[in-house]
MIBA-10866 format. One record per atom (N, C-alpha, C, CB): z, x, y. Coordinates in steps of 0.001 Angstrom, whole numbers. Glycine has a CB too. Example, Ala and Ser with C-alpha at 12.3 -4.5 7.8 and 13.67 -1.06 7.14 Angstrom:
BEGIN
        up      east     north
      7800     13190     -5690
      7800     12300     -4500
      7800     13200     -3300
      9046     11308     -4473
      7080     12850     -2250
      7140     13670     -1060
      7870     12900        30
      5725     14084      -598
//
This chain:
BEGIN
        up      east     north
         0       846     -1199
         0         0         0
         0       875      1240
      1223      -954        11
      -927       655      2126
     -1031      1473      3329
        80      1117      4309
     -2407      1291      3990
       557      2135      5007
      1589      1928      6017
       946      1611      7359
      2498      3166      6133
      1561       737      8094
      1097       501      9447
      1450      1677     10337
      1692      -789     10005
       602      1964     11300
       873      3054     12232
      1812      2610     13343
      -427      3577     12828
      2081      1315     13445
      2942       808     14504
      4396      1106     14179
      2734      -702     14702
      5182      1521     15179
      6602      1797     14928
      7329       557     14427
      7278      2316     16201
      8206       751     13450
      9029      -317     12895
     10365      -313     13630
      9230      -141     11348
     10778     -1435     14221
     12003     -1429     15030
     13291     -1368     14228
     12034     -2639     15885
     13245     -1605     12916
     14484     -1616     12130
     14341      -737     10899
     14855     -3054     11715
     15419       -57     10544
     15403       762      9345
     15446       -88      8085
     16566      1727      9358
     14802       396      7027
     14802      -358      5779
     14376       543      4619
     13867     -1583      5885
     14662        81      3399
     14253       775      2190
     12916       234      1700
     15323       637      1097
     12118      1141      1135
     10920       745       397
     10980      1418      -968
      9603      1134      1172
     10325       833     -1953
     10277      1403     -3292
      8858      1870     -3611
     10758       375     -4339
      8801      2960     -4357
      7527      3535     -4765
      7612      3924     -6242
      7161      4768     -3882
      6454      4163     -6848
      6365      4622     -8233
      5429      5812     -8302
      5877      3487     -9172
      5834      6839     -9042
      4962      7987     -9286
      4748      8144    -10778
      5559      9282     -8681
      3605      8732    -11125
      3330      9109    -12498
      3696     10577    -12665
      1838      8849    -12871
      4455     10865    -13712
      4863     12246    -13969
      4934     12472    -15466
      6228     12563    -13301
      4100     13387    -15948
      4063     13745    -17372
      3901     12507    -18253
      5340     14502    -17765
      2985     11644    -17841
      2628     10488    -18644
      3534      9287    -18518
      2583     10879    -20028
      4550      9361    -17669
      5488      8246    -17505
      5565      7832    -16038
      6892      8631    -18030
      5967      6590    -15810
      6150      6076    -14453
      7614      6203    -14054
      5682      4598    -14349
      7846      6613    -12824
      9203      6777    -12305
      9284      6103    -10935
      9594      8293    -12210
     10273      5242    -10779
     10474      4551     -9511
     11451      5338     -8642
     10991      3113     -9746
     11271      5250     -7333
     12192      5859     -6391
     12195      5047     -5108
     11811      7330     -6112
     13208      5267     -4296
     13331      4569     -3018
     13201      5546     -1859
     14669      3823     -2934
     12804      4998      -724
     12686      5776       512
     13257      4940      1649
     11194      6181       801
     14110      5562      2456
     14617      4914      3671
     13705      5300      4830
     16109      5326      3965
     13211      4278      5534
     12416      4496      6740
     13276      4115      7937
     11080      3666      6711
     13519      5046      8857
     14467      4800      9948
     13893      3887     11018
     14888      6109     10576
     14745      3383     11902
     14244      2582     13024
     13191      3365     13806
     15405      2164     13959
     12131      2676     14170
     11065      3323     14923
     10124      4156     14083
     11651      4174     15969
     10232      4053     12747
      9349      4869     11905
      7888      4638     12256
      9585      4560     10424
      7173      5743     12399
      5758      5721     12746
      5097      6834     11947
      5527      5899     14301
      4152      6493     11113
      3526      7481     10242
      2634      8464     10998
      2719      6782      9185
      2450      8258     12306
      1611      9165     13080
      2354     10393     13592
      1018      8432     14235
      3643     10494     13318
      4400     11673     13731
      5132     12248     12524
      5402     11322     14868
      5480     13529     12597
      6210     14188     11516
      7699     13893     11659
      5950     15721     11522
      8347     13549     10532
      9743     13131     10553
     10647     14122      9846
      9888     11772      9921
     11822     14383     10413
     12841     15107      9636
     13241     14263      8436
     14092     15443     10512
     13642     14920      7369
     13860     14179      6119
     15062     14729      5367
     12608     14240      5226
     15537     13912      4436
     16629     14280      3526
     16198     13914      2113
     17978     13559      3913
     16359     14840      1184
     16254     14528      -238
     17671     14324      -733
     15507     15665     -1047
     17979     13104     -1200
     19340     12767     -1600
     19445     12702     -3109
     19775     11436      -980
     20391     13480     -3667
     20647     13506     -5103
     21948     12757     -5392
     20721     14972     -5631
     21847     11683     -6141
     22981     10806     -6402
     23900     11377     -7482
     22490      9427     -6813
     24989     10658     -7747
     25946     11048     -8766
     25699     10354    -10091
     27337     10758     -8298
     26600     10580    -11058
     26419     10073    -12417
     26337      8551    -12474
     27549     10550    -13296
     27110      7884    -11647
     27167      6432    -11709
     25918      5725    -11253
     28286      5960    -10911
     25008      6448    -10633
     23803      5820    -10090
     22557      6132    -10914
     23590      6266     -8660
     22753      6693    -12110
     21614      7003    -12977
     20943      5716    -13460
     22067      7857    -14185
     19692      5834    -13868
     18959      4680    -14372
     17497      4775    -14015
     19545      3391    -13828
     16832      3626    -13969
     15398      3582    -13688
     15037      2495    -12683
     14626      3364    -14970
     16040      1879    -12052
     15783       739    -11164
     15411      1139     -9753
     16981      -143    -11116
     15696      2388     -9357
     15441      2929     -8013
     16383      2374     -6952
     14018      2640     -7608
     17246      1440     -7322
     18115       783     -6337
     19512      1398     -6307
     18218      -708     -6640
     20088      1669     -7479
     21473      2147     -7526
     21703      3399     -6673
     21864      2437     -8961
     20767      4353     -6615
     21018      5534     -5765
     21192      5208     -4288
     19889      6511     -5913
     20693      4047     -3854
     20802      3674     -2442
     22102      2947     -2129
     19632      2805     -2045
     22895      2610     -3165
     24075      1775     -2978
     25366      2546     -2782
     24226       877     -4137
     25352      3836     -3077
     26553      4668     -2975
     26184      5950     -2237
     27153      4986     -4391
     27038      6384     -1325
     26780      7638      -625
     26083      7425       702
     25955      8549     -1486
     24944      8050       869
     24284      8010      2174
     23639      6659      2459
     23237      9098      2257
     23237      5921      1417
     22568      4644      1637
     23369      3667      2484
     22260      4014       328
     24642      3399      2139
     25445      2511      2991
     25605      3033      4419
     26812      2313      2376
     25667      4357      4587
     25773      4916      5943
     24507      4645      6741
     26045      6429      5887
     23348      4724      6092
     22083      4445      6772
     22031      2991      7235
     20891      4751      5845
     22466      2085      6358
     22406       669      6717
     23452       305      7764
     22595      -194      5479
     24616       962      7717
     25681       644      8674
     25368      1151     10069
     26996      1230      8206
     24773      2345     10144
     24483      2952     11450
     23097      3597     11441
     25561      4003     11817
     22061      2782     11343
     20707      3349     11255
     20322      4179     12459
     19705      2254     11082
     20882      3843     13601
     20547      4585     14821
     21060      6015     14787
     21111      3875     16033
     22058      6285     13953
     22652      7628     13885
     21897      8560     12953
     24089      7535     13437
     20977      8012     12138
     20304      8796     11108
     18789      8713     11282
     20711      8308      9704
     18223      9513     12190
     16779      9443     12446
     15968     10253     11428
     16476      9943     13858
     16156      9931     10160
     15524     10658      9063
     14812      9693      8123
     16564     11484      8292
     13750     10171      7518
     13252      9555      6290
     14087     10142      5150
     11689      9815      6080
     14650      9281      4308
     15513      9746      3217
     14875      9347      1884
     16963      9150      3347
     14690     10328      1017
     14020     10132      -271
     15070     10128     -1372
     12950     11240      -528
     15035      9104     -2238
     16035      8895     -3289
     15383      8947     -4666
     16755      7547     -3092
     15225     10129     -5275
     14832     10138     -6682
     15989      9623     -7527
     14410     11564     -7137
     15690      9238     -8772
     16749      8732     -9650
     16707      9460    -10992
     16605      7202     -9861
     17840     10001    -11357
     17991     10678    -12641
     18273      9625    -13714
     19136     11748    -12586
     17533      9608    -14822
     17694      8493    -15761
     18984      8491    -16560
     16570      8491    -16701
     19486      9656    -16954
     20608      9716    -17890
     21812     10418    -17281
     20190     10424    -19169
     22981      9821    -17455
     24218     10377    -16906
     24546     11742    -17491
     25370      9427    -17155
     24219     11947    -18769
     24575     13214    -19411
     23673     14373    -18990
     24521     13057    -20909
     22579     14092    -18302
     21694     15150    -17814
     22182     15660    -16464
     20241     14640    -17704
     21877     16913    -16191
     22117     17472    -14857
     20815     17418    -14062
     22658     18941    -14945
     20938     17562    -12745
     19749     17471    -11902
     18757     18598    -12173
     20149     17486    -10443
     19246     19762    -12601
     18290     20839    -12853
     17344     20484    -13991
     19024     22139    -13172
     17751     19553    -14872
     16872     19124    -15950
     15763     18198    -15453
     17679     18430    -17028
     15886     17726    -14226
     14888     16822    -13644
     14382     17357    -12301
     15484     15409    -13462
     14542     18649    -12085
     14181     19206    -10782
     12686     19069    -10500
     14590     20673    -10708
     11840     19240    -11520
     10397     19133    -11294
     10025     17732    -10828
      9624     19487    -12574
     10631     16706    -11442
     10370     15333    -11025
     10856     15099     -9600
     11042     14344    -11984
     12075     15540     -9296
     12621     15334     -7949
     11742     15996     -6891
     14053     15885     -7860
     11278     17207     -7160
     10446     17911     -6192
      9054     17290     -6109
     10341     19390     -6560
      8549     16777     -7222
      7260     16071     -7189
      7361     14824     -6323
      6805     15692     -8615
      8441     14059     -6505
      8645     12875     -5673
      8722     13262     -4205
      9921     12130     -6093
      9447     14337     -3907
      9531     14789     -2518
      8150     15158     -1979
     10481     15989     -2402
      7352     15844     -2772
      6018     16233     -2310
      5134     15018     -2048
      5351     17146     -3336
      5212     14027     -2943
      4435     12800     -2746
      4893     12079     -1483
      4567     11868     -3970
      6207     11976     -1302
      6745     11318      -110
      6402     12092      1156
      8260     11161      -228
      6381     13416      1069
      6035     14239      2238
      4645     13896      2741
      6116     15736      1895
      3720     13696      1830
      2346     13353      2232
      2259     11918      2748
      1379     13542      1049
      2885     10981      2035
      2745      9577      2422
      3450      9250      3733
      3282      8690      1330
      4644      9826      3915
      5464      9435      5065
      5486     10490      6169
      6876      9156      4612
      4619     11483      6061
      4447     12512      7092
      5772     13207      7414
      3858     11892      8368
      6339     13854      6411
      7605     14548      6599
      7378     15940      7167
      8370     14634      5278
      8286     16370      8014
      8250     17700      8613
      8793     18697      7586
      9079     17748      9950
      7928     19540      7049
      8333     20462      5985
      9373     21485      6458
      7112     21189      5442
      9506     21674      7753
     10503     22608      8274
     11856     21952      8526
     10002     23229      9551
     11933     20643      8290
     13186     19925      8520
     13462     18970      7362
     13136     19151      9861
     13582     19534      6164
     13944     18748      4982
     15263     19289      4456
     12822     18806      3877
     16304     18492      4575
     17632     18882      4104
     17853     18351      2693
     18735     18359      5061
     18643     19077      1921
     19006     18667       558
     20471     18259       576
     18750     19823      -489
     20731     17011       200
     22069     16433       277
     22381     15778     -1066
     22178     15398      1453
     23606     15983     -1581
     23954     15343     -2838
     25447     15262     -3035
     23330     16077     -3985
     25853     14380     -3958
     27276     14162     -4206
     27567     14201     -5704
     27731     12818     -3606
     28684     14815     -6078
     29134     14917     -7455
     28063     15614     -8297
     29461     13518     -8029
     27471     14955     -9304
     26371     15601    -10019
     25276     16012     -9051
     25803     14669    -11097
     25055     15200     -8032
     24077     15555     -7010
     24543     16694     -6122
     23766     14357     -6164
     25878     16863     -5990
     26398     18035     -5282
     26096     19307     -6046
     27902     17907     -5058
     26274     19241     -7377
     25872     20372     -8222
     24373     20607     -8099
     26257     20122     -9701
     23596     19512     -8126
     22159     19644     -7966
     21772     20267     -6634
     21507     18301     -8103
     22535     19955     -5590
     22267     20540     -4273
     22495     22045     -4289
     23151     19885     -3203
     23611     22473     -4865
     23836     23914     -5000
     22735     24555     -5835
     25210     24189     -5634
     22397     23923     -6959
     21472     24543     -7913
     20046     24579     -7371
     21503     23791     -9242
     19534     23449     -6865
     18173     23431     -6332
     18080     24222     -5033
     17709     21992     -6103
     19204     24270     -4300
     19229     25123     -3119
     19056     26582     -3489
     20525     24933     -2354
     19742     26999     -4562
     19647     28391     -5018
     18292     28693     -5640
     20750     28694     -6022
     17709     27719     -6335
     16428     27922     -7010
     15261     27933     -6036
     16212     26845     -8049
     15362     27157     -4977
     14244     27010     -4037
     14746     27159     -2601
     13542     25636     -4226
     15310     28297     -2245
     15945     28435      -929
     14969     28309       242
     16643     29762      -847
     13691     28554         4
     12717     28475      1095
     12308     27043      1432
     11492     29273       740
     12747     26066       650
     12291     24691       876
     13165     23916      1850
     12236     23954      -428
     14407     24367      2075
     15389     23487      2717
     15790     23968      4102
     16621     23370      1852
     15978     23016      5000
     16498     23349      6324
     18018     23421      6313
     16029     22323      7355
     18658     22721      5363
     20124     22707      5268
     20516     22153      3912
     20764     21863      6417
     21727     22486      3488
     22319     21941      2267
     23618     21234      2618
     22567     23059      1215
     23814     20057      2022
     25075     19323      2192
     25571     18913       808
     24890     18061      3125
     26300     19795       112
     26872     19458     -1191
     28242     18804     -1025
     26985     20716     -2073
     28409     17638     -1612
     29652     16868     -1491
     30278     16754     -2877
     29389     15446      -872
     31533     17142     -2997
     32269     17197     -4269
     31399     17743     -5390
     32789     15807     -4648
     30712     18856     -5089
     29839     19480     -6060
     30560     20537     -6879
     28653     20089     -5368
     29841     21091     -7839
     30414     22116     -8709
     29327     23112     -9080
     31045     21484     -9984
     29764     24257     -9605
     28816     25290    -10003
     29477     26652    -10004
     27605     25293     -9078
     28745     27643    -10469
     29264     28998    -10517
     29361     29585     -9109
     28378     29878    -11406
     30377     30379     -8858
     30534     30952     -7515
     29327     31733     -7044
     31729     31843     -7481
     28625     32400     -7965
     27518     33253     -7555
     26335     32476     -6978
     27057     34067     -8724
     26353     31134     -7113
     25336     30344     -6430
     25386     30587     -4927
     25521     28854     -6733
     26586     30909     -4435
     26759     31090     -3001
     25857     32141     -2406
     28160     31438     -2710
     25681     33260     -3084
     24862     34334     -2513
     23386     33970     -2461
     25041     35608     -3313
     22973     33001     -3319
     21575     32581     -3337
     21249     31622     -2197
     21246     31930     -4665
     22266     30987     -1627
     22031     30015      -552
     22641     30472       766
     22601     28653      -936
     23090     31722       822
     23857     32193      1977
     23063     32189      3274
     24363     33578      1717
     21728     32219      3176
     20916     32251      4389
     20486     30861      4850
     19698     33106      4163
     20900     29834      4113
     20589     28452      4472
     21822     27841      5138
     20154     27619      3212
     21672     27090      6224
     22831     26387      6781
     23445     25445      5745
     22427     25598      8043
     24757     25515      5592
     25477     24714      4601
     26659     24028      5264
     25951     25591      3415
     26832     22744      4973
     28067     22036      5290
     28529     21379      3995
     27862     20971      6452
     29610     21894      3428
     30132     21421      2150
     31382     20579      2365
     30439     22605      1219
     31570     19578      1498
     32702     18668      1586
     33366     18535       215
     32253     17286      2112
     34686     18341       230
     35400     18079     -1023
     36766     17478      -711
     35554     19381     -1861
     37217     16582     -1572
     38571     16050     -1470
     39533     16904     -2265
     38625     14601     -1956
     40648     17266     -1665
     41593     18156     -2338
     42357     17462     -3470
     42575     18714     -1330
     42298     16135     -3533
     42937     15405     -4629
     41919     14989     -5704
     43660     14165     -4083
     40748     15580     -5664
     39692     15249     -6624
     40136     15626     -8038
     38367     15976     -6259
     40204     14635     -8929
     40609     14901    -10307
     39427     14825    -11277
     41690     13915    -10729
     38210     14800    -10744
     36999     14810    -11569
     36256     16131    -11421
     36077     13641    -11189
     36080     16575    -10182
     35465     17873     -9902
     36481     18712     -9137
     34124     17716     -9087
     36814     19846     -9670
     37829     20712     -9067
     37373     21206     -7701
     38136     21906     -9985
     38136     20928     -6638
     37750     21419     -5313
     37697     22935     -5242
     38710     20904     -4273
     38309     23624     -6204
     38224     25087     -6232
     36786     25550     -6398
     39086     25652     -7360
     35924     24737     -7027
     34516     25113     -7155
     33865     25256     -5779
     33755     24072     -7998
     34104     24264     -4922
     33548     24349     -3564
     34133     25540     -2816
     33821     23049     -2782
     35423     25769     -2994
     36051     26892     -2296
     35462     28231     -2753
     37569     26879     -2528
     35273     28389     -4065
     34753     29659     -4580
     33298     29891     -4154
     34859     29690     -6110
     32476     28846     -4210
     31076     29010     -3805
     30983     29326     -2319
     30265     27741     -4129
     31738     28608     -1497
     31652     28854       -57
     32284     30191       316
     32329     27722       717
     33278     30643      -441
     33803     31996      -210
     32724     33039      -481
     35038     32262     -1101
     31913     32802     -1519
     30826     33728     -1829
     29754     33696      -738
     30204     33386     -3193
     29481     32517      -202
     28543     32419       927
     29078     33222      2105
     28316     30933      1341
     30346     33027      2411
     30950     33707      3553
     30875     35229      3395
     32409     33265      3723
     31177     35708      2200
     31129     37156      1955
     29712     37682      2042
     31719     37489       587
     28754     36919      1517
     27356     37351      1558
     26827     37351      2986
     26487     36447       677
     27174     36334      3753
     26728     36295      5151
     27298     37480      5922
     27150     34968      5822
     28549     37831      5652
     29151     38985      6330
     28413     40266      5942
     30659     39104      5978
     28054     40393      4667
     27343     41582      4208
     25958     41688      4835
     27224     41570      2692
     25341     40548      5094
     23999     40530      5691
     24035     40588      7217
     23253     39282      5250
     25228     40581      7780
     25344     40609      9233
     25045     39274      9880
     24429     41644      9794
     25220     38169      9137
     24975     36831      9664
     26282     36215     10151
     24320     35933      8594
     26197     35409     11161
     27400     34789     11709
     27907     33700     10766
     27121     34203     13111
     29156     33288     10969
     29726     32212     10162
     29293     30833     10646
     31238     32304     10172
     28503     30793     11709
     28071     29499     12233
     27200     28734     11241
     27316     29694     13530
     26575     29452     10311
     25717     28796      9338
     26475     28156      8189
     24745     29773      8797
     27788     28235      8183
     28587     27671      7100
     29712     26820      7666
     29156     28786      6205
     29774     25576      7213
     30880     24690      7543
     31433     24119      6246
     30429     23552      8513
     32741     24048      6146
     33400     23521      4958
     34492     22553      5404
     33992     24673      4078
     34479     21351      4845
     35483     20351      5183
     36173     19886      3908
     34846     19151      5935
     37482     20096      3843
     38311     19592      2750
     39149     18437      3282
     39220     20720      2153
     39174     17340      2532
     39985     16188      2909
     41275     16203      2089
     39201     14854      2693
     42425     16434      2723
     43678     16634      1980
     44087     15461      1104
     44779     16920      2936
     43804     14242      1516
     44291     13068       787
     43193     12338        19
     44946     12111      1746
     42015     12920       -87
     40875     12225      -698
     40670     12674     -2130
     39599     12467       110
     40390     11698     -3001
     40097     11985     -4393
     38598     12272     -4531
     40530     10801     -5310
     37967     11806     -5606
     36578     12188     -5872
     35600     11608     -4857
     36182     11746     -7259
     35947     10467     -4280
     35000      9803     -3382
     34909     10416     -2001
     35367      8380     -3246
     34798     11723     -1906
     34759     12380      -595
     33467     12111       160
     34941     13869      -759
     32465     11511      -511
     31252     11143       217
     31518     10067      1255
     30186     10669      -747
     32531      9250      1040
     32796      8189      2013
     33219      8748      3371
     33874      7253      1483
     34252      9616      3441
     34550     10206      4752
     33473     11170      5227
     35874     10925      4703
     32795     11845      4300
     31756     12800      4714
     30656     12094      5488
     31159     13522      3491
     30177     10960      4975
     29087     10265      5654
     29561      9469      6866
     28387      9344      4688
     30878      9445      7094
     31398      8879      8346
     31601      9948      9415
     32717      8156      8089
     31410     11219      9062
     31565     12286     10052
     30503     12120     11147
     31450     13693      9377
     30903     11872     12378
     29905     11600     13425
     28982     12774     13713
     30600     11206     14694
     29439     14003     13433
     28612     15165     13726
     27606     15478     12625
     29485     16358     13956
     27769     14886     11435
     26939     15299     10312
     25444     15072     10547
     27368     14565      9077
     24989     13862     10924
     23542     13708     11128
     23004     14582     12256
     23215     12261     11418
     23797     14765     13308
     23363     15621     14415
     23230     17064     13955
     24348     15530     15591
     24190     17516     13126
     24137     18886     12594
     22920     19077     11710
     25412     19212     11804
     22654     18130     10809
     21475     18243      9945
     20204     18289     10781
     21414     17069      8952
     20137     17427     11776
     18936     17343     12616
     18664     18641     13362
     19072     16203     13613
     19709     19382     13663
     19550     20617     14439
     19046     21793     13610
     20862     20987     15075
     19033     21668     12283
     18673     22802     11439
     17159     22867     11220
     19400     22711     10090
     16681     24081     11015
     15261     24312     10730
     15137     25273      9563
     14519     24869     11978
     14116     25071      8762
     13848     25976      7649
     13411     27330      8181
     12772     25391      6711
     13965     28388      7615
     13589     29749      7993
     13282     30546      6736
     14712     30433      8818
     12560     31618      6884
     12236     32486      5744
     13511     33127      5208
     11208     33580      6153
     13666     33109      3904
     14813     33679      3238
     14434     35055      2702
     15315     32754      2103
     15226     36068      3054
     14951     37410      2570
     15193     37488      1078
     15808     38437      3303
     14286     38109       358
     14415     38244     -1087
     15509     39241     -1428
     13084     38678     -1711
     16079     39054     -2620
     17032     40034     -3137
     18464     39771     -2782
     16676     41361     -2660
     18775     38595     -2218
     20158     38307     -1828
     20629     37053     -2545
     20284     38135      -288
//
């Protein structure tokens, strides 16, 4: 279905289907207020958590950033792409090719600015954000891992990308020490490379359990911070 070139006054979700390796996969896309396909848009690739797995394309929009977009669309001037991981027991790295294919298709259809695509995820998607950030550091303008997990050494692979990480200190599903160890590695690597600490922000919520995405997406500075970031060349070997 062709998109109208006229600006849309209200933000809304649309659903799309892609063919990948002989199968059809549905996904959702948030189009912000004033969306106009004649201009390049900053974008977010959002990786959901375990509870939003499936094939309906809707569940990923119901938890995390989706409710924030609907509650305050004026605060989020981004096209947001929502791939969906089918199985809870799988990790995002097992579906990275599909997620990146969906992003590439959406980039062409919705005229996304390739220099302003942030990777954002929560829980399993937080792990996916760390992992895909480390695997493809040249693709992202910023990383926002929320209650994510992973090996500390992931930090050195993403140290040159702006990062704002979130975690609840009462999280009894994903140990907040994972976020602390990864961001400590980022901090050490940035110091070794002579980079300032301005590229790293870490927010721990003392009284929050696993659902740290709720206060994270209420942070008034978060969309402004993401919008300010730009993709830069990442030096090899770090």
